[in-house]
VMD Tcl script that draws the C-alpha trace (Angstrom):
set ca {
  {161.73 -41.40 85.05}
  {161.30 -37.47 85.26}
  {158.54 -36.21 84.62}
  {158.17 -33.41 81.83}
  {158.97 -29.72 83.15}
  {160.03 -26.98 80.72}
  {160.92 -23.70 82.74}
  {161.50 -20.37 80.65}
  {162.56 -16.61 82.02}
  {161.13 -13.18 80.35}
  {161.14 -9.87 81.93}
  {158.41 -7.77 82.07}
  {158.27 -3.87 81.02}
  {159.13 -3.05 84.85}
  {162.37 -5.22 84.69}
  {160.07 -7.94 86.75}
  {161.69 -11.25 86.03}
  {158.64 -13.96 85.31}
  {159.66 -17.70 85.42}
  {157.18 -19.63 83.42}
  {156.41 -23.29 84.53}
  {155.02 -25.39 81.69}
  {154.22 -29.23 82.73}
  {154.55 -30.79 85.85}
  {156.18 -30.31 89.39}
  {157.08 -33.33 91.39}
  {159.85 -34.87 93.21}
  {161.58 -35.93 89.68}
  {162.39 -32.38 88.81}
  {162.17 -29.95 91.93}
  {165.72 -29.74 91.66}
  {165.16 -27.66 87.93}
  {162.26 -25.34 89.54}
  {164.72 -24.97 92.64}
  {167.67 -24.36 90.32}
  {166.05 -21.83 88.34}
  {164.53 -19.84 91.44}
  {168.24 -19.93 92.50}
  {169.28 -18.45 89.49}
  {166.85 -15.68 89.50}
  {168.20 -14.06 92.74}
  {166.51 -12.41 95.49}
  {164.65 -9.84 93.46}
  {160.94 -9.63 92.72}
  {159.86 -12.41 90.65}
  {156.78 -13.81 89.34}
  {156.07 -17.21 88.86}
  {153.66 -18.11 85.87}
  {151.97 -21.59 86.93}
  {149.43 -21.69 84.63}
  {150.44 -24.30 82.56}
  {151.52 -26.57 85.68}
  {149.22 -29.14 85.32}
  {150.27 -30.48 88.49}
  {152.47 -29.50 91.68}
  {153.19 -31.52 94.72}
  {154.86 -31.34 97.95}
  {158.46 -31.35 96.61}
  {157.61 -28.43 94.19}
  {155.73 -26.31 97.43}
  {159.06 -26.85 99.25}
  {160.86 -25.29 96.81}
  {158.19 -22.51 96.55}
  {158.01 -21.78 100.47}
  {161.68 -21.38 100.11}
  {161.74 -18.71 97.95}
  {158.46 -17.21 99.13}
  {159.78 -13.87 100.21}
  {160.31 -12.16 97.22}
  {157.81 -14.49 94.53}
  {154.20 -13.62 92.96}
  {152.58 -16.63 91.99}
  {149.88 -17.09 89.03}
  {148.38 -20.01 88.77}
  {145.41 -21.88 87.17}
  {141.91 -22.02 89.02}
  {142.99 -25.78 89.55}
  {146.18 -24.91 91.67}
  {145.00 -21.83 93.40}
  {143.32 -23.66 96.74}
  {146.87 -26.06 96.74}
  {148.60 -22.84 97.07}
  {146.13 -21.34 99.59}
  {145.80 -24.84 101.60}
  {149.69 -25.58 101.92}
  {149.65 -21.69 103.74}
  {152.07 -20.70 100.80}
  {149.27 -17.63 100.20}
  {149.95 -16.13 103.47}
  {154.23 -15.78 102.53}
  {153.69 -15.17 98.97}
  {150.83 -13.06 96.63}
  {149.19 -15.65 95.03}
  {146.68 -14.38 91.88}
  {144.59 -16.33 89.80}
  {144.31 -16.64 86.51}
  {141.91 -16.77 83.88}
  {139.14 -15.27 82.26}
  {137.24 -14.18 85.25}
  {140.84 -12.90 86.93}
  {141.39 -11.25 83.35}
  {138.09 -9.26 83.68}
  {138.28 -8.53 87.16}
  {141.97 -6.87 86.51}
  {140.57 -4.36 83.54}
}
mol new
graphics top color blue
foreach p $ca { graphics top sphere $p radius 0.5 }
foreach p [lrange $ca 0 end-1] q [lrange $ca 1 end] { graphics top cylinder $p $q radius 0.2 }
display resetview
């Protein structure tokens, strides 16, 4: 059974592409994420994981494959996973939330 995952794309005013993931990313749907990242090309891409409740090693593998041109925005729950996995050494990882929003202002 496939875990629910919704992916949508948008663009920032500066032209940077944004891919938003809602739900869970696991081995049953990591291919969807891979396909969306492949369609996005090699330009700068922000991946919004703030509404992602779960990310397993299959999802991490997809993100590692594209680490050279992505920026990840994640909820506080996922940030340690992205750091411990080593992904934050290859791609920018920012924490979303009230604390992060306040610090950016």
